[in-house]
C-alpha positions as CSV (number, residue, x, y, z in Angstrom):
1,M,7.9,57.2,-19.4
2,D,6.7,53.6,-19.3
3,A,3.4,52.8,-21.1
4,K,0.4,53.9,-19.3
5,K,-2.9,51.7,-18.9
6,Y,-6.4,52.7,-18.8
7,E,-9.7,50.4,-18.0
8,I,-12.4,51.8,-20.3
9,G,-15.7,49.8,-20.5
10,G,-14.3,47.0,-19.1
11,Q,-10.9,46.6,-21.5
12,I,-7.6,47.6,-21.0
13,F,-6.0,50.3,-23.3
14,I,-2.2,51.2,-23.5
15,Q,-0.7,54.6,-24.3
16,R,2.7,55.0,-25.0
17,R,5.0,57.0,-27.4
18,L,3.5,57.6,-30.6
19,V,4.7,55.8,-33.9
20,W,4.6,57.6,-37.0
21,G,1.2,56.2,-38.4
22,Q,-0.4,57.5,-35.2
23,V,1.3,61.0,-35.7
24,K,-0.1,61.2,-39.3
25,Q,-3.7,60.2,-38.3
26,L,-3.5,62.8,-35.4
27,I,-2.4,65.6,-37.9
28,K,-4.9,64.6,-40.2
29,E,-7.9,65.0,-37.6
30,I,-6.5,68.3,-36.2
31,E,-5.8,69.8,-39.5
32,G,-7.3,73.5,-39.8
33,I,-8.0,73.7,-35.9
34,E,-6.7,77.0,-34.4
35,L,-4.6,76.4,-31.5
36,P,-3.8,78.8,-29.0
37,S,0.1,79.7,-28.5
38,D,-0.3,79.1,-24.7
39,L,-2.3,75.6,-25.1
40,A,-2.6,73.8,-21.8
41,P,-3.8,70.2,-21.1
42,R,-7.1,71.5,-19.7
43,D,-7.6,73.8,-22.8
44,I,-7.5,70.6,-25.2
45,L,-11.0,69.7,-23.8
46,T,-12.5,72.7,-25.2
47,V,-10.5,73.0,-28.4
48,F,-11.0,69.5,-29.4
49,E,-14.5,68.8,-27.6
50,A,-16.2,67.1,-30.8
51,K,-12.8,65.1,-31.8
52,L,-11.8,64.0,-28.6
53,P,-12.9,60.5,-28.8
54,R,-11.5,59.9,-31.9
55,L,-8.2,61.4,-30.9
56,V,-8.2,59.3,-27.8
57,S,-9.1,56.1,-30.2
58,I,-5.8,57.2,-32.1
59,V,-3.5,57.5,-29.3
60,L,-4.7,54.6,-27.1
61,I,-4.1,50.9,-28.3
62,P,-6.3,47.7,-27.0
63,E,-4.0,45.6,-25.0
64,G,-2.5,42.8,-27.1
65,Q,-3.0,44.6,-30.3
66,T,-0.8,47.1,-32.2
67,A,-1.4,50.6,-33.4
68,K,-1.8,49.6,-36.9
69,S,-4.1,46.6,-36.2
70,K,-6.4,48.3,-33.9
71,N,-10.1,49.0,-35.2
72,I,-10.5,52.8,-34.3
73,D,-14.2,52.9,-35.2
74,E,-14.9,50.0,-32.5
75,M,-12.9,51.9,-30.1
76,L,-14.7,55.2,-31.0
77,E,-18.0,53.7,-30.2
78,L,-16.9,52.4,-26.9
79,F,-15.2,55.8,-25.9
80,E,-18.3,57.7,-26.9
81,W,-20.2,56.2,-24.0
82,E,-17.9,54.7,-21.6
83,L,-14.7,57.3,-21.5
84,G,-15.2,59.7,-18.4
85,V,-14.1,63.2,-18.4
86,D,-11.5,62.6,-15.5
87,Q,-10.0,59.9,-17.7
88,I,-9.8,62.0,-20.8
89,M,-7.9,64.5,-18.7
90,E,-5.5,61.9,-17.4
91,I,-5.0,60.4,-21.0
92,I,-4.2,64.1,-22.2
93,E,-1.5,64.7,-19.4
94,D,-0.1,61.3,-19.8
95,F,0.0,62.2,-23.8
96,F,2.5,64.9,-23.0
97,D,4.5,62.7,-20.7
98,C,4.9,59.9,-23.4
99,N,5.5,62.2,-26.2
100,P,8.0,65.1,-25.2
101,I,6.6,67.2,-28.3
102,P,8.6,70.4,-27.6
103,L,11.8,68.4,-27.5
104,W,10.9,66.8,-31.1
105,L,10.2,70.4,-32.2
106,E,13.8,71.4,-30.9
107,K,15.2,68.4,-32.7
108,I,13.4,69.2,-35.8
109,N,14.5,73.0,-35.9
110,K,18.3,71.8,-35.1
111,G,17.9,69.3,-38.0
112,V,16.7,71.7,-40.2
113,G,19.3,74.2,-39.1
114,K,21.9,71.6,-40.2
115,M,20.4,71.0,-43.3
116,T,20.3,74.8,-44.0
117,D,24.1,74.8,-43.1
118,G,24.9,71.9,-45.2
119,V,23.4,73.3,-48.3
120,K,25.0,76.8,-47.6
121,S,28.5,75.3,-47.0
122,F,27.9,73.1,-50.1
123,S,26.8,76.3,-52.0
124,E,30.0,77.9,-51.1
125,K,32.3,75.0,-52.0
126,E,30.3,75.0,-55.4
127,T,31.3,78.7,-55.8
128,V,34.9,78.1,-54.8
129,L,35.2,75.1,-57.1
130,T,33.4,77.2,-60.1
131,G,36.0,80.0,-59.7
132,V,39.0,77.4,-59.6
133,L,37.5,75.7,-62.8
134,Q,36.9,79.2,-64.5
135,S,40.7,80.2,-63.5
136,S,41.8,77.0,-64.9
137,Q,40.2,77.4,-68.2
138,E,41.7,80.9,-68.5
139,V,45.2,79.7,-67.9
140,I,44.6,77.0,-70.6
C-alpha cells in the first residue's frame, strides 16, 4: 500500500509501513494489555482508548520528517484535541493495510521453523560425526 496522508489540526501526517523503531515503541506501549483473539479494527478503540493518541503519534509521521526525528509529545498534544474519532478509525484501518501483521507473523513462524530444523539437522550431524570419531578412536 502507498503512504496515506491525513490532515489533522491543519498539519499533514503520513502513514506508511512501520520501521523497526516504531515497532519497538508500539510494543512498549501495548505491553501488558490483554488483546482479544478476535480483535477487529473497531475493537481497538475500546481496548486502547486511553493510549490511542499516543499510538497514533507513533504510527504517523509529520510530512517532511522521519519516524526518528518527529516529536511524539508535540504530536500527542495536537492529536489529543484535534484528532476525530472518524479519523482514528480510518488510521486504524489503514494501519492494517500498510502493515500486514498476519503475514509477518507467518514469516516469523516459518523462520523459527527453519531455525529449529537447522539446529535439529546440526544436532543429527553432530551425533553422526561423534559416532564416527568414537569408532575411529576404537580402531586406533
